[in-house]
Residue, then its C-alpha position, 0 to 999 in steps of 0.5 A: m503487493l510483490p514481496l521482498a522474495a521478488s527481489a530485483h526483478y527485471g520488470t522493476l528495471a520498466g520502470t512505472f507504468m500504464m497498460l491501457d485497454f480502450p472497450l468498444h463501448n460505441r465503436a464499431v472495433a475497439g482502440p489499440s491497446v498502448v502503454y503509458c510511461e511516466s518520466l521525470t521529465g515527460a512521458l510517453h505513449l506506446d503502442r506497437p506490438a512489440e512494445i505493447a508485448a513487452y510490457e504484457r510480459v512484464w506485467s505477467s510476471l509481476d502478476g505471478f509474483a504478486l501477494d494475492e489481495r489478502e496476503s497484501r494487507q498485513p503488510i501494508s497495514k503495518t506499514i501505515g500503521d508504523v507511519y502513522l504512530t509516529r506522529a501519536q500524541w499518547r495520553k492517559s486513559t481516562r478508563s486506567g486506574d492508580n495501579n503504580g503507575a501502570c496503565v492504558e495509554v490511548a492516541d486519539n489525535l490519528p486520522g480514521f483510527v484509535a492506537v491502544r498501549y502499554n504505558k511500560d512497554p511504549a515502543g511495544p505492540a500498539l492496537a488500533f480500532s475503528p474510533t466507533a469502537 
């Protein structure tokens, strides 16, 4: 995941691409590397050494800017939570008593987790739990 601080990295001009390397397996010589680029109307397979080198430089630079796995988890989890919480169907928890209208709300219609929030602050934070928790 690239942080916003990477801004308009020249790698974004390259578009989406995959670098394909072919290991030896049962061959005496490994197959040549290929860069695969998709676009709206077709795809390219680039195999010239200069083309491969250009995409290797882009990849190396992007890798240098990218967040590590641990740093990527929080913003990805937040985005997933934000997307799913817009679909949440909130109800009063069966564990909430009569507290002058204050209660815990639960959304258990979400795939893979159960969300919990305070009903007096519906735009505030929500906690996500495993359905088995």
